[in-house]
C-alpha positions in Angstrom: 107.9 109.1 70.9 105.5 106.9 68.9 105.3 103.3 70.1 103.9 100.1 68.7 101.1 100.5 71.3 100.4 103.9 69.8 100.1 102.3 66.3 97.6 99.7 67.6 95.6 102.5 69.3 95.6 104.4 66.0 94.4 101.4 64.1 91.5 100.8 66.6 90.5 104.4 66.9 90.6 105.0 63.1 88.4 102.0 62.5 85.9 103.2 65.1 85.7 106.9 64.3 87.0 107.6 60.8 84.3 108.8 58.3 84.7 107.5 54.8 85.9 110.4 52.6 85.2 110.3 48.9 88.6 111.3 47.5 88.8 113.6 44.4 90.2 112.8 41.0 93.2 115.1 40.4 94.8 115.9 37.1 97.8 118.1 36.2 97.9 118.8 32.5 101.0 120.0 30.8 102.3 122.2 33.6 105.1 124.6 32.9 106.9 126.8 35.5 110.2 128.6 35.0 112.3 130.5 37.5 114.7 132.6 35.4 116.6 130.1 33.2 115.5 127.1 35.3 112.6 125.0 34.1 111.0 123.7 37.4 108.1 122.1 35.5 108.6 121.2 31.9 105.2 119.9 30.6 104.4 117.9 33.6 101.2 115.8 33.3 100.0 113.6 36.2 96.7 112.0 37.2 95.6 110.7 40.6 92.5 108.4 40.9 90.1 109.1 43.7 91.5 107.7 47.0 95.0 107.0 45.4 98.3 107.8 47.1 100.9 108.9 44.6 104.4 109.7 45.7 106.7 112.0 43.7 110.4 111.0 44.0 113.5 112.5 42.5 116.7 114.4 43.1 116.8 118.0 44.4 115.6 120.4 41.8 113.6 117.9 39.8 110.3 119.8 40.3 108.5 117.6 42.7 107.9 120.2 45.4 106.9 122.8 42.7 104.3 120.3 41.4 102.8 119.9 44.9 102.9 123.7 45.6 101.1 124.3 42.2 98.4 121.8 43.2 98.0 123.6 46.5 97.8 127.0 44.9 101.0 128.2 46.5 102.8 128.4 43.2 101.4 129.9 40.0 102.2 128.0 36.8 103.1 129.7 33.6 100.8 127.4 31.6 98.8 124.3 31.9 95.7 123.2 33.8 95.1 121.8 37.3 91.8 119.9 37.6 90.0 118.5 40.6 87.0 116.3 39.7 87.2 117.8 36.2 87.0 121.4 37.4 89.9 123.7 36.5 91.2 125.3 39.8 94.3 126.8 38.3 93.2 130.3 39.4 91.4 129.4 42.6 93.1 130.7 45.8 94.8 128.3 48.1 92.2 128.9 50.9 89.4 127.9 48.6 90.9 124.6 47.3 89.9 122.7 50.4 93.1 120.7 50.6 94.8 119.4 53.7 98.6 120.0 53.9 101.4 118.6 56.1 104.9 120.0 55.8 108.4 119.0 56.8 108.3 121.6 59.6 105.4 120.8 62.0 103.9 124.4 61.6 101.9 124.2 64.8 100.7 127.2 66.6 103.0 127.3 69.7 100.4 129.1 71.9 97.7 126.5 71.2 97.2 123.1 72.7 97.2 120.0 70.5 93.4 120.0 70.6 93.1 123.6 69.6 95.7 123.2 66.8 93.6 120.4 65.4 90.4 122.4 65.7 91.9 125.5 64.2 90.7 124.8 60.6 87.2 124.0 61.9 87.1 127.3 63.8 88.0 129.2 60.7 85.2 127.5 58.9 82.7 128.6 61.5 82.1 125.2 63.3 80.6 125.5 66.8 82.9 125.0 69.8 81.4 121.7 70.9 81.6 120.3 67.4 85.2 121.5 67.0 86.3 119.9 70.2 84.5 116.6 69.6 86.1 116.4 66.1 89.5 117.3 67.4 89.2 114.6 70.1 88.3 112.0 67.4 91.3 113.0 65.2 93.7 112.9 68.1 92.4 109.4 69.0 92.9 108.4 65.4 96.6 109.4 65.5 97.1 107.8 69.0 97.3 111.1 70.9 94.0 111.2 72.7 95.8 111.6 76.0 97.9 114.6 74.8 95.1 116.9 73.9 96.0 119.6 76.5 99.7 119.7 75.8 101.4 122.4 73.9 103.8 121.7 71.0 107.0 122.3 73.1 105.8 119.6 75.5 105.6 117.0 72.7 108.2 115.0 70.7 108.8 115.6 67.0 106.8 112.6 66.1 103.9 113.6 68.3 103.9 117.1 66.8 103.8 115.8 63.3 100.9 113.5 64.2 99.1 116.6 65.5 99.8 118.3 62.2 98.4 115.3 60.3 95.3 115.3 62.5 94.9 119.1 61.8 95.1 118.5 58.1 92.5 115.7 58.2 90.1 117.6 60.5 88.5 119.5 57.7 87.9 116.3 55.8 89.8 117.3 52.7 89.3 115.3 49.5 92.9 115.9 48.6 95.8 115.6 51.1 99.3 117.1 50.3 102.3 115.8 52.1 105.6 117.7 51.6 108.4 115.5 53.0 106.5 115.3 56.4 108.8 112.7 57.9 112.3 113.9 56.9 112.9 115.8 60.2 112.2 112.7 62.4 114.5 110.0 63.5 114.5 106.6 61.8 112.3 104.7 64.2 109.7 107.3 64.5 109.7 107.9 60.7 109.0 104.2 60.1 106.1 104.0 62.6 104.6 107.3 61.4 104.6 106.4 57.8 102.7 103.2 58.6 100.1 105.3 60.5 99.8 107.8 57.6 99.2 105.0 55.2 96.6 103.4 57.5 94.6 106.6 57.9 94.8 107.6 54.3 93.5 104.2 53.2 90.7 104.1 55.7 89.6 107.7 54.9 89.9 107.3 51.1 91.6 110.7 50.7 93.4 111.3 47.5 97.0 112.0 48.5 100.1 113.5 46.8 103.2 112.7 48.8 106.6 114.4 47.9 109.7 112.8 49.3 113.4 112.3 48.6 113.4 109.0 50.5 113.0 106.0 48.2 112.0 103.6 50.9 109.2 105.9 52.0 107.9 106.2 48.5 108.1 102.5 47.6 106.6 101.3 50.9 103.7 103.8 51.1 102.5 104.7 47.6 100.0 103.0 45.3 102.1 104.5 42.5 105.5 106.3 42.4 106.4 108.9 39.9 110.1 109.5 39.3 110.8 113.1 38.2 113.8 114.5 36.4 114.1 118.1 35.0 110.5 119.0 35.6 109.1 115.9 33.8 108.0 112.4 34.8 110.5 109.8 33.7 108.2 107.0 34.8 105.1 106.5 37.0 104.2 103.0 38.0 103.5 100.7 41.0 106.5 100.3 43.3 107.2 96.7 42.2 107.0 97.7 38.5 109.3 100.6 39.0 111.9 98.5 40.7 111.6 95.4 38.5 110.9 97.1 35.1 112.4 100.6 35.1 111.6 102.4 31.8 114.9 104.3 31.6 118.5 104.1 32.8 117.9 107.1 35.1 115.0 105.4 36.8 116.9 102.2 37.1 119.9 103.8 38.8 117.9 106.2 40.9 115.5 103.7 42.4 117.3 101.1 44.5 120.9 99.9 43.9 122.0 99.1 40.4 125.3 97.8 38.9 126.4 99.0 35.5 128.3 96.2 33.7 130.1 96.6 30.3 129.1 94.3 27.5 128.7 94.0 23.8 126.1 92.7 21.4 126.4 89.2 20.1 124.2 86.9 18.0 121.0 86.5 20.0 121.8 88.7 22.9 124.6 90.3 24.9 127.9 89.1 26.2 128.6 90.3 29.8 131.0 89.0 32.4 132.1 86.3 29.9 128.6 84.9 29.5 126.2 85.2 26.6 122.7 86.2 27.7 119.6 86.0 25.4 118.5 89.6 25.8 116.7 92.0 23.6 119.2 94.3 22.1 116.6 96.6 20.5 118.1 96.4 17.1 121.7 97.4 18.1 124.4 96.3 15.6 126.6 93.3 16.3 129.6 94.1 18.5 128.0 97.4 19.6 129.1 98.3 23.1 126.3 98.3 25.7 125.9 98.5 29.4 123.9 95.9 31.3 122.1 97.3 34.4 121.7 94.6 37.0 120.3 94.7 40.6 122.6 93.2 43.3 120.2 90.3 43.6 120.6 89.6 39.9 124.2 88.6 40.4 125.9 85.7 42.0 129.3 85.4 43.6 131.4 82.3 44.4 135.0 81.7 45.5 137.3 80.6 42.7 141.0 80.2 42.9 142.6 83.0 40.8 139.2 84.3 40.0 138.8 87.7 38.1 137.3 89.4 41.2 138.4 90.3 44.7 136.0 90.6 47.7 136.4 94.2 49.0 133.5 94.4 51.5 130.8 92.5 53.2 127.7 94.1 54.8 125.5 91.9 56.9 121.8 92.7 56.3 120.1 89.9 58.2 119.0 87.1 55.8 121.0 88.8 53.1 124.7 89.9 52.9 125.8 92.5 50.4 129.2 91.6 49.0 131.4 94.2 47.2 133.6 92.8 44.5 136.4 94.6 42.6 136.4 93.3 39.0 138.9 95.6 37.6 140.5 98.9 38.5 137.4 101.0 37.8 134.6 98.5 38.2 133.2 97.4 41.6 129.9 95.5 41.8 127.5 94.8 44.6 126.1 91.3 45.0 123.3 90.3 47.4 123.6 86.7 48.6 121.9 84.6 51.2 123.9 85.3 54.4 124.6 81.6 54.8 126.2 81.4 51.4 128.2 84.6 51.8 129.5 83.7 55.3 132.5 81.7 54.0 133.7 84.6 51.8 136.5 86.7 53.2 137.9 90.1 52.3 140.6 89.8 49.7 139.4 86.4 48.5 139.4 85.7 44.7 135.8 85.2 43.4 133.8 84.9 40.2 130.7 87.0 39.6 127.9 85.9 37.2 124.7 87.4 35.9 121.5 85.4 36.4 119.7 86.9 33.4 116.9 88.3 35.6 115.7 92.0 36.0 118.3 93.4 33.5 118.1 96.5 31.4 120.3 97.1 28.3 121.4 100.7 27.6 123.9 102.4 25.4 127.4 102.2 26.9 128.4 105.0 29.2 131.7 106.7 28.5 134.4 105.7 31.0 
């Protein structure tokens, strides 16, 4: 299992041995791919700057894995262009695209040691034995597995096997690295430590990286930019903070993080929600028009009030923050994040009042209830 000592070893070894790779510029232009009646890619366009790590996030069937496989050459698109450093590689075979890949399954050769697994790509490229072994040793040191070189996959933990797979992908010094949910098969602690190591190595090597994941926390913590996909298209691509604080659509707002949907209506100068008038941009909606206000849990406050309109239904301690569930009416429950010291006096079943702070809100058309 990966340890914090391994992480420090990885950092030191990477700083000592890692060559600086010049990452490639990658561009996907108007990609279309259909499977029968299903549009896996529906005009997808995406650009990655040299050395950038971009994560694709979205629900199952949104097209994120198809996009990665198209870039790898493992999926043929119906139309569109795939460019690396301005060169169209749409019809270049996978083996000639010179990209490193790490999959959800470790995909190691069971009959080869860790060192030989890492050196495999170099052997295929005709590197001499001494050079292969030296490079494999460097890469294993970089991922904190220098002392595991002679072990076979079945003798290593899942986290160790995935680090060998990462080292193998990096051994050929690819200018583009493709990660297809590489951490999803690992337990939570190992997943956290390995994603830190991947980000460290990717940054130091300068490898352009496309990372596909269904895990929001992974995407937001690792990526320079995150693209949220839906129906084969990008709903929004932005830095993690912008995606969370300023979602472009209701889908992005409710897919990334936790979001409350509060009923309201347009009033002069703003929106009335939870019996409070807020000076919000209504985007030209008519007075009294019904709207929904999307608010993060931290954009709400809760306080005990005798005979208040809400009832505390749940409390989840999260360290410095406690998440409080409040039932406002028979079909509306909201989540409020409060400082744990403030939330401590609240009890299940207590009458409370919930208010909107006016921060990080998105106004959308009312959803049918």
